[in-house]
C-alpha positions in Angstrom: -0.3 -0.2 0.2 1.3 3.3 -1.5 1.9 6.2 1.9 -1.3 8.3 -0.4 -3.5 5.4 -1.0 -6.8 6.3 0.4 -6.8 4.3 3.8 -3.6 5.6 4.2 -4.8 9.1 4.7 -9.0 8.1 6.2 -6.1 5.8 9.1 -4.7 9.4 10.0 -7.9 11.4 10.8 -9.1 8.5 12.7 -6.2 8.6 15.0 -7.4 12.3 15.6 -10.7 12.0 16.7 -10.5 11.2 20.3 -7.4 14.4 20.3 -10.2 16.5 19.1 -13.4 14.8 21.3 -11.4 15.1 24.5 -10.2 19.3 23.1 -14.4 20.0 22.8 -15.7 18.4 26.3 -12.3 20.9 27.9 -13.8 24.3 25.7 -17.6 23.0 26.6 -18.0 25.1 29.9 -16.7 27.8 27.9 -19.1 28.6 25.4 -22.1 27.6 27.3 -24.4 29.7 27.5 -24.6 32.7 29.8 -28.9 30.8 30.8 -27.2 27.8 31.5 -23.9 29.3 34.2 -26.4 31.2 35.6 -26.2 28.1 38.3 -22.3 29.2 38.3 -22.8 32.5 38.6 -22.5 35.0 42.0 -25.5 36.9 41.7 -24.4 38.1 45.5 -21.4 39.4 44.5 -23.7 40.1 40.9 -26.5 42.6 43.6 -23.2 44.2 44.9 -21.5 45.1 41.5 -24.4 47.0 39.7 -24.9 48.8 43.6 -22.1 50.3 43.1 -21.6 50.5 39.3 -24.6 50.8 37.8 -27.3 52.7 40.3 -26.7 56.2 39.9 -27.8 55.5 36.9 -30.4 52.2 35.8 -31.8 52.8 39.4 -31.7 50.5 42.5 -35.0 48.8 40.8 -33.5 49.1 36.9 -36.1 51.1 36.2 -33.4 53.7 34.6 -34.4 56.6 37.6 -31.4 56.1 39.2 -30.3 59.6 41.4 -27.9 61.1 38.0 -30.5 60.0 34.9 -32.1 63.0 35.3 -28.3 64.8 34.6 -28.2 62.4 31.3 -29.7 63.8 27.9 -30.7 59.8 27.0 -32.3 58.5 29.4 -30.6 55.1 30.9 -32.2 51.9 30.3 -34.7 50.3 32.0 -34.8 46.9 33.2 -38.0 45.9 34.3 -39.5 46.6 30.7 -39.6 42.9 29.5 -41.0 43.4 25.7 -37.6 45.4 25.2 -35.3 43.4 27.7 -36.7 40.7 25.3 -35.3 41.8 22.7 -31.8 42.6 24.0 -29.5 38.7 23.6 -26.3 37.8 26.6 -24.1 38.8 24.6 -25.1 42.3 23.1 -25.9 43.1 27.1 -22.4 41.7 28.0 -20.7 44.0 24.5 -22.9 47.0 26.5 -21.4 46.4 29.2 -17.9 45.6 28.7 -17.3 47.8 26.7 -19.3 51.2 27.3 -22.8 52.2 25.5 -20.5 54.4 22.5 -19.4 50.4 20.9 -23.0 49.5 19.7 -24.0 53.0 18.3 -26.1 53.9 21.9 -25.1 57.0 25.2 -21.0 57.7 25.5 -22.6 58.6 28.2 -22.8 54.5 29.6 -19.2 53.1 30.8 -16.9 50.9 30.2 -16.6 48.7 32.6 -14.1 45.7 30.9 -10.5 47.2 33.4 -13.0 47.2 36.2 -14.4 43.2 36.1 -14.3 40.7 34.1 -16.0 38.4 31.9 -17.3 36.1 35.0 -18.1 39.0 36.7 -19.4 40.6 33.6 -21.8 37.7 33.1 -22.9 37.7 36.3 -24.1 41.5 36.0 -26.3 40.1 32.8 -28.2 37.4 34.7 -28.4 40.4 37.3 -29.8 42.5 35.2 -32.1 40.1 33.3 -34.4 39.5 37.2 -36.1 43.0 36.7 -37.8 41.9 34.7 -40.7 40.2 36.1 -43.2 38.9 34.1 
């Protein structure tokens, strides 16, 4: 059998299957969407981070009525508005929190928190913000 015969090539391909499966199993938790990971998130820390960084504009109850909201050109998002919140993906909210409003053509008054919080903390903030919408 020559080195380049179909049987030889096929056997080389199968040798990578266990490696590919191991890599997939290793990466799966990192690729799991935020809602499925919500149980892993520290919601108590997220509530504290929200209170520290978000409530001044978005309000303690998430209605967009924080003490600084009156000074802003555009009213902050109302997280209790389920109809509007259902249109926004977790990835979108993550991006807004991490990179600021300017990154998605929203108000530049929405600061970026990518340096203040790591990705897991931002995912937790997204999950926490979702709790304001009660259907």
